[in-house]
C-alpha positions in Angstrom: -55.8 -65.2 -69.7 -52.5 -67.1 -69.4 -51.8 -66.3 -73.1 -52.3 -62.6 -72.4 -49.9 -62.6 -69.5 -47.2 -64.3 -71.6 -47.8 -61.8 -74.4 -47.5 -58.9 -71.8 -44.3 -60.3 -70.4 -42.8 -60.7 -73.9 -43.9 -57.1 -74.8 -42.2 -55.7 -71.6 -39.0 -57.6 -72.3 -38.9 -56.2 -75.8 -39.5 -52.7 -74.5 -36.6 -53.1 -72.0 -34.3 -54.3 -74.8 -35.2 -51.4 -77.0 -34.6 -48.9 -74.2 -31.1 -50.4 -73.6 -30.3 -50.3 -77.3 -31.6 -46.7 -77.8 -29.8 -45.5 -74.7 -26.5 -47.0 -76.0 -27.0 -45.2 -79.3 -27.8 -42.0 -77.5 -24.3 -42.1 -75.9 -22.3 -43.2 -78.9 -22.0 -45.6 -81.7 -19.0 -46.9 -79.8 -19.2 -49.1 -76.6 -18.0 -47.7 -73.3 -15.0 -50.1 -73.5 -14.1 -48.7 -77.0 -14.2 -45.2 -75.7 -11.9 -46.1 -72.8 -9.5 -47.9 -75.2 -9.3 -44.8 -77.4 -8.6 -42.6 -74.4 -5.9 -45.0 -73.2 -4.2 -45.2 -76.6 -4.2 -41.5 -76.9 -2.6 -41.0 -73.4 0.1 -43.7 -73.9 1.1 -43.9 -77.5 3.4 -46.7 -78.6 6.3 -44.8 -77.1 6.6 -41.4 -75.4 9.3 -39.0 -74.2 8.5 -36.0 -71.9 9.8 -33.2 -69.8 7.6 -32.1 -66.9 7.4 -30.3 -63.6 5.4 -31.6 -60.6 4.3 -29.1 -57.9 3.3 -30.6 -54.6 1.1 -28.2 -52.5 -0.1 -28.5 -48.9 -1.1 -26.0 -46.2 2.5 -25.8 -44.9 4.8 -25.8 -47.9 5.1 -26.1 -51.7 7.8 -27.7 -53.7 8.5 -28.5 -57.4 10.2 -31.6 -58.8 11.4 -31.6 -62.4 11.7 -34.8 -64.4 12.2 -36.5 -67.7 10.2 -39.6 -68.6 10.3 -42.3 -71.3 7.7 -45.0 -71.9 7.2 -47.9 -74.2 3.7 -49.5 -74.3 2.5 -50.6 -70.9 5.6 -52.6 -69.9 8.4 -50.1 -69.9 8.7 -46.8 -68.1 11.7 -44.7 -67.0 11.8 -41.5 -64.9 14.8 -39.3 -64.2 14.5 -36.6 -61.6 16.5 -33.5 -62.6 15.6 -31.1 -59.8 15.7 -30.0 -57.0 19.4 -30.6 -56.4 19.0 -32.9 -53.4 16.9 -35.3 -55.4 18.6 -34.9 -58.8 19.7 -38.2 -60.2 17.0 -40.3 -58.5 15.6 -42.6 -61.1 12.7 -45.1 -61.5 12.5 -48.0 -63.9 9.5 -50.3 -64.6 10.2 -53.5 -66.6 7.1 -55.6 -67.2 5.6 -56.1 -63.7 8.6 -55.0 -61.7 9.6 -51.5 -60.6 12.9 -50.2 -59.2 14.2 -47.0 -57.7 17.8 -45.8 -57.7 18.8 -43.6 -54.7 22.1 -41.9 -55.7 22.9 -40.5 -52.2 23.0 -44.1 -50.9 24.1 -45.7 -54.2 21.2 -48.2 -53.6 18.7 -49.9 -55.9 15.3 -50.4 -54.3 12.8 -52.9 -55.6 9.3 -51.5 -55.4 7.0 -54.4 -54.5 3.3 -54.6 -55.6 2.3 -53.7 -52.0 4.2 -50.5 -52.4 2.5 -49.4 -55.7 -0.1 -47.3 -53.9 2.4 -45.4 -51.7 2.8 -41.7 -52.4 5.3 -41.0 -55.1 8.0 -38.4 -54.1 5.7 -37.1 -51.4 3.0 -36.2 -53.9 -0.7 -37.1 -54.1 0.1 -39.4 -57.0 1.0 -43.0 -56.3 3.7 -45.2 -57.8 0.9 -46.9 -59.8 -0.3 -43.5 -61.1 3.1 -42.6 -62.4 3.9 -45.8 -64.3 0.3 -46.8 -65.1 0.7 -50.3 -63.7 -3.1 -50.9 -63.4 -4.7 -51.1 -66.8 -8.0 -49.2 -67.1 -8.7 -51.2 -70.2 -7.9 -54.8 -69.0 -8.6 -54.6 -65.3 -12.1 -53.0 -65.4 -15.5 -53.4 -66.9 -17.1 -50.3 -68.4 -20.6 -48.9 -68.5 -22.0 -45.7 -69.9 -23.7 -43.5 -67.2 -24.7 -40.8 -69.7 -23.2 -37.5 -70.8 -22.1 -34.5 -68.8 -20.3 -31.3 -69.4 -16.9 -30.7 -67.7 -15.7 -27.1 -68.0 -18.3 -26.5 -70.7 -17.2 -29.5 -72.8 -19.5 -32.5 -73.5 -18.1 -35.7 -72.1 -19.0 -39.4 -71.9 -19.5 -40.4 -68.3 -18.3 -44.0 -67.8 -18.3 -46.2 -64.7 -15.4 -48.6 -64.4 -15.7 -51.6 -62.0 -12.8 -53.9 -61.3 -12.9 -57.4 -62.7 -13.0 -60.2 -59.9 -9.3 -61.2 -60.3 -7.9 -57.8 -61.2 -4.9 -56.7 -59.1 -6.4 -53.3 -58.2 -7.5 -51.6 -55.0 -10.0 -49.1 -56.3 -13.6 -50.2 -55.8 -14.8 -48.0 -58.7 -13.6 -45.3 -61.1 -15.8 -42.7 -62.8 -14.4 -41.3 -66.0 -15.3 -38.2 -67.9 -13.9 -38.4 -71.5 -14.3 -35.6 -74.0 -16.7 -36.7 -76.7 -14.9 -34.7 -79.5 -11.4 -36.1 -79.2 -11.4 -38.8 -76.4 -9.1 -36.7 -74.2 -9.8 -37.4 -70.5 -11.4 -34.6 -68.5 -11.7 -36.0 -65.0 -11.3 -39.3 -63.1 -12.9 -39.9 -59.7 -11.4 -42.7 -57.5 -13.6 -44.6 -55.0 -12.6 -47.2 -52.4 -14.2 -50.6 -51.9 -16.9 -49.0 -49.6 -17.9 -46.5 -52.2 -16.1 -43.5 -50.6 -14.8 -40.8 -53.0 -11.1 -40.7 -52.2 -9.5 -38.4 -54.9 -10.1 -36.6 -58.2 -7.8 -36.1 -61.1 -8.5 -33.4 -63.7 -7.0 -33.0 -67.1 -6.7 -29.4 -68.5 -4.7 -27.2 -70.9 -5.4 -29.4 -73.9 -3.1 -28.8 -76.8 -2.2 -30.5 -80.2 0.8 -32.8 -79.7 2.0 -34.7 -82.8 -1.1 -36.5 -84.2 -3.3 -36.0 -81.1 -4.8 -33.6 -78.6 -3.2 -34.0 -75.1 -3.9 -32.5 -71.7 -0.7 -30.7 -70.7 -1.8 -30.1 -67.1 -3.0 -32.8 -64.6 -4.2 -32.0 -61.1 -4.7 -34.6 -58.4 -6.8 -33.5 -55.4 -7.2 -35.9 -52.4 -10.6 -35.4 -50.7 -9.3 -36.5 -47.3 -6.5 -34.0 -47.1 -7.7 -30.4 -46.9 -5.5 -28.0 -48.8 -3.5 -30.7 -50.5 -3.0 -31.0 -54.3 -0.4 -32.0 -56.8 -0.1 -30.4 -60.3 1.9 -31.9 -63.2 2.7 -29.6 -66.0 4.2 -31.0 -69.2 6.8 -28.6 -70.7 7.0 -31.0 -73.7 5.9 -34.4 -74.7 6.4 -36.5 -77.9 4.7 -39.7 -78.9 5.7 -42.6 -81.1 9.4 -41.6 -81.0 12.2 -44.1 -81.6 13.7 -45.1 -78.2 16.9 -47.0 -77.6 16.5 -50.3 -75.7 19.3 -49.0 -73.4 16.8 -46.5 -71.8 15.1 -49.3 -69.9 18.1 -51.0 -68.4 19.7 -51.2 -64.9 22.8 -49.5 -66.3 20.7 -46.4 -67.2 18.8 -46.6 -63.9 22.1 -46.2 -62.0 23.8 -43.9 -64.4 21.2 -42.0 -66.4 22.3 -40.3 -69.6 
């Protein structure tokens, strides 16, 4: 009798292992982490240079901010606001873990501390962290397949991201939908530590850019602010371009070229 019980337990464990393995293969020959890495690499590139417009919408007004951006890996990021006139010349610089803003009207350099990274950026529904990608979706989270779902008619991997214990992040959970065909993100849902769904970011208007497909429109919608949303439209973006080291300097922050 005891032998039969042991045999039954071993059999059930083997079945459970087989189910996990078969489910993994049903999603992809890649792991969830590998899918997230491919998405992250596609969105960042070794370097990038872009021209974009950000439209902030709420029930009372709408405004558009034009900007130029440069990035190098995960450590360097530079943004130059070119319009509207009252904000033209405002710049942002990220060097390693530090971020700075230059306010031309006051001729003042402001250091953006880690506690300020989740503040709204330029009055939008994006945060400082969103714009410079301070948090690493690859390094700061664990990843698990939840299955596959279609977003706008396109098959996507659905992946749950949970923060690692020591990770410097505030989100309690992220749910990603990543297009199966080309690893372009389709949607990201953000949840707080209590499991409340706070905001959603959608990625649309996918086009061929250099050696990759890229979403030229990103729309952030906060669920706790009715009628609010922020839309970023890329007019142009290039990846793996040669950038001068002078781009990511305080001199350029205060007198952008």
